[in-house]
C-alpha positions as CSV (number, residue, x, y, z in Angstrom):
1,M,0.6,-48.7,6.4
2,T,4.0,-47.3,7.8
3,K,4.8,-43.6,8.1
4,G,7.4,-42.4,5.6
5,L,6.3,-44.8,2.9
6,I,5.4,-43.0,-0.4
7,T,2.4,-44.4,-2.1
8,R,1.5,-44.2,-5.7
9,R,-1.0,-41.5,-4.8
10,H,1.6,-39.4,-3.1
11,A,4.0,-39.7,-6.0
12,V,1.3,-38.6,-8.5
13,A,0.3,-35.6,-6.2
14,L,4.0,-34.5,-5.9
15,G,4.6,-34.9,-9.6
16,T,1.6,-32.7,-10.4
17,A,2.6,-30.2,-7.8
18,A,6.1,-30.0,-9.3
19,F,4.6,-29.5,-12.7
20,V,1.9,-27.0,-11.9
21,A,3.6,-24.9,-9.2
22,P,6.1,-23.1,-11.6
23,A,3.3,-22.3,-14.0
24,T,1.1,-20.8,-11.4
25,G,3.7,-18.9,-9.5
26,L,3.1,-20.8,-6.4
27,L,6.8,-21.9,-5.9
28,S,7.3,-19.6,-3.0
29,P,5.3,-16.9,-1.2
30,A,8.0,-14.3,-2.1
31,Q,7.4,-14.9,-5.8
32,A,5.0,-12.3,-7.2
33,A,5.0,-12.9,-10.9
34,G,2.3,-11.1,-12.7
35,L,1.5,-8.8,-9.7
36,A,-1.0,-6.3,-11.0
37,P,-0.8,-2.6,-10.5
38,T,-2.9,-0.8,-7.9
39,P,-5.8,1.1,-9.7
40,T,-6.6,4.7,-8.8
41,M,-9.7,5.0,-6.5
42,R,-12.6,7.1,-7.2
43,G,-12.3,10.2,-5.0
44,G,-8.7,9.6,-4.3
45,A,-7.5,12.9,-5.9
46,N,-10.0,15.1,-4.0
47,N,-8.1,18.2,-2.6
48,Y,-4.8,16.9,-3.9
49,R,-2.0,19.4,-3.7
50,P,0.9,18.7,-6.1
51,K,4.4,18.8,-4.6
52,A,3.3,18.7,-0.8
53,P,6.5,19.0,1.2
54,I,8.3,16.0,2.6
55,V,7.8,16.1,6.4
56,D,8.7,14.1,9.5
57,R,5.1,14.4,10.8
58,I,1.9,16.2,9.9
59,G,0.7,18.3,12.9
60,G,0.7,16.9,16.4
61,G,0.5,13.2,15.3
62,G,-1.1,10.4,17.1
63,F,-2.3,8.5,14.0
64,W,0.0,6.4,11.7
65,M,-0.5,6.0,7.9
66,A,1.8,3.2,6.7
67,G,2.2,0.8,3.8
68,T,4.4,-0.6,1.2
69,V,5.3,0.2,-2.3
70,R,6.2,-2.5,-4.8
71,R,6.7,-2.8,-8.5
72,T,4.3,-4.6,-10.8
73,G,5.2,-8.0,-12.1
74,D,7.9,-9.1,-9.7
75,G,6.7,-7.4,-6.5
76,A,10.2,-5.9,-5.8
77,P,10.1,-3.2,-3.0
78,L,10.6,0.3,-4.4
79,A,12.9,2.5,-2.2
80,G,12.9,6.3,-2.3
81,Q,9.4,6.6,-3.7
82,R,7.3,9.7,-2.6
83,I,3.9,9.0,-1.0
84,Q,1.7,12.0,-0.3
85,V,-0.8,11.8,2.6
86,W,-3.7,14.0,3.5
87,A,-7.0,13.7,5.4
88,H,-9.7,15.4,7.5
89,T,-8.3,15.2,11.0
90,T,-8.7,16.6,14.4
91,E,-6.4,19.5,13.4
92,G,-7.8,20.5,10.0
93,H,-9.7,19.7,6.7
94,E,-8.3,17.8,3.9
95,R,-8.4,20.9,1.8
96,D,-6.0,22.7,4.2
97,A,-2.4,22.9,3.3
98,H,-1.3,22.0,6.8
99,S,-3.2,18.7,6.5
100,H,-0.9,17.6,3.7
101,G,2.6,16.0,3.8
102,A,4.8,13.5,2.0
103,T,7.3,10.9,3.0
104,L,9.7,8.5,1.1
105,T,9.8,4.8,1.2
106,D,12.7,3.1,2.9
107,A,15.0,0.3,1.4
108,D,12.2,-2.2,1.9
109,G,9.6,-0.1,0.1
110,V,8.0,0.7,3.5
111,F,6.5,4.1,4.4
112,R,5.2,5.5,7.7
113,L,4.0,9.0,8.4
114,E,2.5,10.2,11.6
115,M,-0.4,12.7,11.5
116,P,-3.3,13.9,13.6
117,Q,-6.2,11.4,14.2
118,I,-8.4,11.1,11.1
119,V,-12.1,12.0,11.7
120,P,-15.1,11.3,9.5
121,A,-15.8,13.6,6.7
122,F,-19.0,13.0,4.6
123,G,-19.9,10.3,7.0
124,Q,-16.7,8.1,6.6
125,A,-13.2,8.2,8.3
126,H,-10.9,8.0,5.4
127,G,-7.5,9.0,4.3
128,H,-6.0,10.1,0.9
129,L,-2.7,8.9,-0.4
130,A,-0.9,9.5,-3.7
131,Y,2.1,8.1,-5.4
132,D,3.1,11.1,-7.6
133,S,6.8,11.0,-8.2
134,G,6.7,10.4,-12.0
135,E,8.9,7.4,-12.4
136,F,5.8,5.2,-12.2
137,K,2.0,5.9,-13.1
138,T,0.4,8.2,-10.6
139,V,-2.0,6.5,-8.2
140,F,-4.5,8.1,-5.9
141,L,-6.1,6.1,-3.1
142,R,-9.0,6.9,-0.7
143,P,-9.1,4.0,1.8
144,V,-12.0,4.0,4.3
145,M,-11.1,3.1,7.9
146,A,-13.0,0.2,9.5
147,S,-13.6,2.4,12.5
148,P,-13.2,6.2,13.2
149,N,-11.4,5.1,16.4
150,D,-8.6,3.3,14.6
151,T,-5.1,4.9,15.1
152,T,-3.5,3.4,12.0
153,L,-4.3,2.8,8.4
154,H,-2.2,0.4,6.2
155,V,-2.2,1.0,2.5
156,D,-0.1,-0.9,-0.1
157,F,0.8,0.4,-3.7
158,V,1.8,-1.7,-6.6
159,L,3.2,0.6,-9.3
160,E,3.7,0.2,-12.9
161,P,6.3,2.3,-15.1
162,A,5.0,5.5,-16.5
């Protein structure tokens, strides 16, 4: 059989893909129709401080908390959204005011905030993040790090309107 020749099997497969792909949202990776909201995690709101200040960095830094914020349904990036971060670190406990800070997402829905190294509390190295601006439903997250030696933690939010 020569290369480039379309067989009946190929034609049927292509026709099926053309019919099925739009219904499943698999037309392109960028399409995110039906993207579900991020659920609040148990323990995420522990030691939450409403209206923590927007800061350039928490403490001396050395650890990066980063992620993206997108809208439910279409997955569009959400610019200017406030994400609060706090954790038990080498410089303080998660209940301490100086261990809390917030940042805003950029035009691509990306946030990054430098903070001191997260250390284990209650046996786990974990951070706390909150979306709490009010335009969308509040979400509290408590992701656990793979290793207490990690120097970054990436967390994504998918928000639904309030």
